[in-house]
C-alpha positions in Angstrom: -107.2 48.4 50.9 -108.3 45.3 49.0 -111.9 46.6 48.7 -110.8 50.0 47.6 -108.4 48.6 45.0 -111.3 46.3 43.8 -113.6 49.2 43.6 -111.2 51.3 41.6 -110.6 48.3 39.3 -114.3 47.8 38.7 -114.6 51.5 37.9 -111.7 51.4 35.5 -113.2 48.3 33.8 -116.5 49.9 33.5 -115.0 53.0 32.0 -113.0 51.0 29.5 -116.1 49.1 28.6 -118.0 52.3 28.1 -115.2 53.7 25.9 -115.2 50.6 23.8 -119.0 50.9 23.3 -118.6 54.5 22.3 -115.8 53.6 19.9 -117.9 50.9 18.4 -120.7 53.4 17.7 -118.2 55.8 15.9 -117.9 55.0 12.2 -114.6 56.4 11.0 -114.2 57.4 7.3 -110.8 58.3 6.0 -110.8 61.1 3.4 -107.6 61.6 1.4 -107.3 65.0 -0.2 -104.6 66.9 -2.1 -104.5 70.3 -3.7 -102.0 73.1 -4.5 -104.3 75.7 -3.0 -103.9 75.4 0.8 -106.9 77.6 1.4 -109.0 75.0 -0.4 -107.4 72.2 1.6 -108.3 74.0 4.8 -111.9 74.5 3.7 -112.3 70.8 2.9 -111.1 70.0 6.4 -113.7 72.4 7.8 -116.4 70.9 5.7 -115.5 67.4 7.0 -116.0 68.8 10.5 -119.3 70.3 9.6 -120.5 66.9 8.3 -119.4 65.2 11.6 -121.4 67.7 13.6 -124.5 67.1 11.6 -124.0 63.3 11.6 -123.3 62.1 15.2 -121.6 58.7 15.1 -119.5 59.5 12.0 -115.9 60.6 12.2 -114.2 62.0 9.2 -110.4 61.3 9.3 -109.3 64.1 7.0 -105.8 63.4 5.6 -104.0 66.0 3.4 -101.0 64.8 1.4 -98.9 65.8 -1.5 -100.0 65.0 -5.0 -97.0 62.8 -5.8 -97.5 60.6 -2.8 -101.2 60.2 -3.6 -100.7 59.4 -7.3 -98.0 56.7 -6.5 -99.3 55.1 -3.3 -103.0 55.1 -3.7 -103.2 52.6 -6.6 -100.9 50.2 -4.6 -103.0 50.5 -1.4 -106.3 49.9 -3.2 -104.8 46.9 -5.1 -104.3 45.1 -1.8 -107.6 46.1 -0.3 -106.3 49.0 1.8 -106.3 52.8 1.5 -108.9 55.5 2.3 -112.7 55.3 2.0 -112.8 58.5 -0.1 -110.1 60.3 -2.0 -109.5 63.1 -4.5 -108.0 61.6 -7.6 -106.7 62.4 -11.1 -106.2 58.7 -12.1 -109.2 57.4 -13.9 -107.7 53.9 -13.9 -108.8 53.5 -10.3 -112.3 53.0 -11.7 -112.4 49.2 -10.7 -112.2 50.2 -7.1 -115.0 52.7 -7.1 -118.1 52.3 -4.9 -121.4 52.7 -6.7 -123.1 55.1 -4.2 -126.5 55.3 -6.0 -128.2 52.7 -3.8 -127.0 54.4 -0.6 -127.8 58.0 -1.4 -130.7 60.0 0.0 -131.6 61.5 -3.4 -129.5 59.9 -6.1 -131.6 61.4 -9.0 -131.1 65.0 -7.7 -127.3 64.4 -7.4 -127.1 62.9 -10.9 -129.1 65.9 -12.3 -126.8 68.4 -10.7 -123.6 66.8 -11.9 -125.0 65.8 -15.4 -122.7 64.4 -18.0 -119.6 65.0 -16.0 -120.3 61.8 -14.1 -119.6 60.0 -17.4 -115.9 61.0 -17.1 -115.6 58.8 -14.0 -117.2 55.7 -15.6 -115.0 53.5 -17.8 -116.5 51.3 -20.4 -117.0 47.6 -19.3 -115.8 48.6 -15.8 -118.5 50.8 -14.2 -122.3 50.5 -14.6 -123.4 53.3 -17.0 -125.9 54.5 -14.3 -123.4 54.3 -11.4 -122.6 57.3 -9.2 -119.0 56.8 -8.1 -118.4 60.3 -6.8 -118.2 63.6 -8.7 -115.9 65.7 -10.8 -114.3 68.2 -8.4 -112.8 70.2 -11.1 -112.4 70.5 -14.9 -108.9 71.7 -15.9 -107.0 73.2 -18.8 -103.3 73.7 -19.2 -102.2 77.1 -20.5 -99.1 79.4 -20.1 -99.1 82.0 -17.3 -97.0 85.0 -18.1 -95.5 87.8 -16.0 -96.8 90.8 -17.8 -94.6 93.2 -15.9 -91.5 91.5 -17.1 -92.7 91.6 -20.7 -93.4 95.3 -20.4 -90.0 96.0 -18.8 -88.3 94.1 -21.7 -90.4 96.0 -24.3 -91.5 92.6 -25.6 -95.2 92.2 -26.7 -97.1 89.3 -25.2 -97.3 86.2 -27.5 -100.4 86.5 -29.7 -103.4 84.2 -29.8 -101.8 81.9 -32.5 -98.2 82.0 -31.2 -96.3 78.8 -31.7 -94.9 76.9 -28.7 -91.4 77.7 -29.9 -92.3 81.4 -30.3 -93.6 81.6 -26.7 -90.4 80.1 -25.4 -88.1 82.3 -27.5 -90.0 85.4 -26.5 -89.7 84.4 -22.8 -85.9 83.9 -23.3 -85.6 87.4 -24.7 -87.5 88.8 -21.7 -85.4 86.9 -19.3 -82.2 88.2 -20.9 -83.4 91.8 -20.9 -84.6 91.7 -17.3 -82.1 89.4 -15.7 -84.8 87.0 -14.5 -83.5 83.5 -13.8 -86.1 81.3 -15.5 -87.4 82.1 -19.0 -89.9 79.2 -19.4 -90.9 76.3 -17.2 -93.7 73.8 -16.6 -94.6 71.4 -13.8 -92.7 68.2 -13.8 -95.6 66.2 -15.1 -96.4 64.0 -18.1 -99.8 65.7 -18.3 -98.2 69.2 -18.5 -95.8 67.9 -21.1 -98.6 66.5 -23.3 -100.5 69.6 -24.4 -97.5 70.7 -26.5 -97.1 67.2 -27.9 -100.7 67.2 -29.2 -100.2 70.6 -30.7 -97.2 69.3 -32.5 -99.4 66.6 -33.9 -98.3 63.6 -31.7 -100.5 60.6 -31.7 -100.6 58.8 -28.4 -103.0 56.0 -29.4 -103.1 54.2 -32.7 -105.2 51.2 -33.6 -106.2 50.8 -29.9 -102.7 50.7 -28.6 -100.3 53.4 -27.3 -97.9 54.6 -30.0 -95.3 56.9 -28.6 -93.1 58.7 -29.7 -94.1 59.2 -33.3 -92.3 61.7 -35.6 -94.3 64.7 -34.2 -93.6 63.7 -30.6 -89.9 63.3 -31.5 -89.8 66.8 -32.9 -91.4 68.2 -29.7 -89.0 66.2 -27.5 -86.0 67.5 -29.6 -87.3 71.1 -29.2 -87.6 70.8 -25.4 -84.1 69.4 -25.2 -82.7 72.2 -27.3 -84.4 74.7 -25.0 -82.8 73.1 -21.9 -79.5 73.3 -23.7 -79.7 77.0 -24.5 -81.1 77.9 -21.1 -84.6 78.9 -22.2 -86.0 76.0 -20.1 -83.5 75.5 -17.3 -82.7 71.8 -16.9 -82.8 72.0 -13.1 -86.5 72.3 -13.2 -86.9 68.7 -14.2 -83.5 67.3 -13.5 -83.5 68.2 -9.7 -86.1 65.5 -8.9 -85.7 61.8 -9.5 -87.7 59.2 -11.3 -91.2 60.2 -12.3 -91.7 62.5 -9.3 -94.1 65.3 -9.7 -92.8 68.8 -9.1 -94.9 72.0 -9.0 -93.2 75.2 -10.2 -95.8 77.7 -9.0 -93.8 79.2 -6.2 -91.1 80.2 -8.6 -93.6 82.1 -10.7 -95.1 83.8 -7.5 -91.6 84.9 -6.5 -91.1 86.6 -9.9 -88.4 84.3 -11.0 -90.2 82.9 -14.1 -91.3 84.7 -17.3 -93.7 82.1 -18.5 -95.1 79.1 -16.6 -97.2 76.3 -18.2 -99.7 75.2 -15.6 -103.5 75.2 -15.3 -106.6 77.1 -14.1 -106.3 75.6 -10.6 -103.4 78.1 -10.0 -105.5 81.2 -10.6 -106.8 81.5 -7.1 -103.4 80.8 -5.4 -101.8 83.3 -7.7 -104.2 86.1 -6.9 -103.7 85.5 -3.2 -99.9 85.0 -3.2 -98.9 87.5 -5.9 -101.1 90.4 -4.9 -99.8 93.6 -6.4 -96.2 92.4 -6.7 -96.5 92.3 -10.5 -99.0 92.0 -13.3 -99.8 88.6 -14.7 -102.3 86.7 -16.9 -102.8 83.6 -19.0 -102.3 83.4 -22.7 -103.9 81.1 -25.4 -102.8 77.5 -25.9 -99.5 77.2 -27.6 -99.8 76.3 -31.3 -98.0 73.6 -33.3 -98.4 71.9 -36.7 -101.7 70.2 -35.6 -103.3 73.2 -33.9 -103.5 75.3 -30.7 -104.3 72.8 -28.0 -105.0 73.1 -24.3 -104.5 69.8 -22.5 -107.7 68.9 -20.6 -107.8 67.2 -17.3 -109.7 67.1 -14.1 -110.0 65.9 -10.5 -112.6 63.8 -8.9 -113.7 62.9 -5.4 -114.8 59.3 -5.3 -115.7 56.6 -2.8 -114.1 53.1 -2.8 -115.6 49.6 -2.4 -113.3 48.8 0.4 -115.2 51.0 2.9 -117.0 49.4 5.8 -119.5 52.2 5.8 -120.9 52.7 2.2 -124.0 54.5 3.4 -121.9 57.1 5.4 -119.5 57.5 2.4 -122.5 58.1 0.1 -124.0 60.7 2.4 -120.7 62.5 2.8 -120.2 62.6 -1.0 -123.8 63.9 -1.3 -123.0 66.6 1.1 -119.7 67.6 -0.6 -121.3 67.4 -4.0 -124.4 69.4 -3.1 -125.3 72.6 -5.0 -124.6 74.7 -1.9 -121.1 73.4 -1.3 -120.2 73.2 -5.0 -121.2 76.8 -5.5 -119.1 77.9 -2.5 -116.1 75.9 -3.7 -116.5 77.2 -7.3 -116.8 80.8 -6.3 -114.3 81.0 -3.5 -111.5 79.0 -5.0 -112.2 79.8 -8.7 -112.8 76.2 -9.8 -114.6 75.0 -12.9 -116.7 72.3 -11.2 -118.3 69.3 -12.8 -121.6 70.3 -11.1 -123.7 72.5 -13.3 -123.7 75.7 -11.2 -125.8 78.4 -12.6 -124.0 81.8 -13.0 -121.2 81.2 -10.5 -119.8 84.5 -9.1 -116.1 83.8 -9.0 -114.3 85.7 -6.2 -111.8 87.3 -8.5 -110.3 90.1 -6.5 -107.7 91.2 -9.0 -108.0 92.3 -12.6 -105.2 89.9 -13.5 -107.1 86.9 -12.1 -110.3 88.0 -14.0 -108.3 88.3 -17.3 -106.6 84.9 -16.8 -109.9 83.2 -16.0 -111.4 84.6 -19.2 -108.6 83.2 -21.2 -109.1 79.7 -19.7 -112.9 79.9 -20.4 -112.2 81.0 -24.0 -109.8 78.0 -24.5 -112.3 75.3 -23.5 -113.0 74.9 -27.2 -109.3 74.2 -27.9 -109.3 70.7 -26.5 -108.4 67.8 -28.8 -110.8 64.8 -28.4 -107.7 62.6 -28.7 -106.4 64.0 -25.5 -109.7 63.4 -23.7 -109.7 59.8 -25.0 -106.1 59.2 -23.9 -106.9 60.6 -20.4 -109.3 57.7 -19.9 -107.1 55.0 -21.5 -105.9 52.1 -19.4 -102.2 52.5 -18.9 -102.2 56.3 -19.5 -100.9 57.1 -16.1 -98.0 54.7 -16.5 -97.2 56.4 -19.8 -97.1 59.9 -18.2 -94.7 58.6 -15.6 -92.3 57.1 -18.2 -92.4 60.4 -20.2 -91.3 62.3 -17.1 -88.6 59.8 -16.2 -87.1 59.6 -19.7 -87.3 63.3 -20.3 -85.5 63.9 -17.1 -82.8 61.5 -18.1 -82.4 63.2 -21.4 -82.3 66.7 -19.9 -79.6 65.9 -17.4 -77.5 64.0 -20.0 -78.0 60.4 -19.0 -79.6 59.6 -22.4 -79.1 61.0 -25.9 -82.0 62.0 -28.0 -81.9 58.7 -30.0 -81.6 56.7 -26.8 -84.6 58.6 -25.3 -86.8 57.7 -28.3 -85.7 54.1 -28.1 -86.3 53.6 -24.4 -89.7 55.4 -24.7 -90.7 53.0 -27.4 -89.6 50.1 -25.2 -91.5 51.5 -22.3 -94.7 51.9 -24.3 -94.4 48.4 -25.7 -94.2 47.1 -22.1 -97.2 49.2 -21.1 -99.2 47.8 -24.1 -98.3 44.2 -23.0 -99.3 44.9 -19.4 -102.7 46.4 -20.5 -103.3 43.4 -22.8 -102.7 41.0 -20.0 -105.0 42.8 -17.6 -107.8 42.7 -20.2 
């Protein structure tokens, strides 16, 4: 018995030792990904598996999470030296944590040529090397209103024209909702970014003399108008008031279900809409809402980047090279209707519906309607904090916790604190 037990023990020890060796040979990379298009999320998971198969010894731990959790938790994790090796991000203030993958890539020059000037959007002045390759722009985005054409037709209301003011779009949506009995005339995602396109159109200045300056008179007029729309039911207060703090909330499903006349979102929703709406109703996008300053589409983007904290910079660089390759980027662009940072020649977007084709044309036509001030703000240190404060204070205003004057005052105080924090970090 003793010999048998000893023999079994030796076998177990040998197996454990062999397992430990195998584990030591496996280099695990965590890839954090978020997107509103679940088909795109699934495909990125599959691509991770494809890379694993082609690269024995590398394990991609693909983690899909909601946008709000990523935006709040990732900066905190990275600040204490934790977090994923790779992530899809929208916060350019994570630039200090980027890994420069140029030294580890198989063909850095080819990668840089494919992605061109879009790589500059990731690099912050005095933070990243001007020649660094930190990842790639996964998408270029614009915010525009989506409209339920069927509801407009049923109401006998013409679609807002190419130079329609923000207020005119909301008022037209309210008339359509009243005529058709639809629950929500106008809404937008609970997001400081979604809020800001209208602010720039009204003439708001977010940055003045190198500091944040919000809200100025134009911003106050915009805030007052939004508040009035929540009071008369044009912009139901539940849309922002139901969530707490600065939490992000996507309103796309309400549009898909036919409960919304007009929904301010972005081109990343075109593919989910064509798949989810089908032939339930006709829809499209319309031009950027106009204000005193112009008709402005708020720009944005997402990026997939590697972080310095990784133990395996070479594997991270090779994985980024694979995801950012012309073949994969073309597939992503065409199948999920994404405006990539990679310079893909003549992408054949898989637009199954005429509605999706028409919407995408509007987005492409509006690329020229982007204020440079908005692009500059997107890269300004502290901008993400400002977005969060805008969402929180607007929510408090909408649900009645703050008056208009109190909202202006607390926002001014918030911005002053952000300016102080940015100055200290410099």
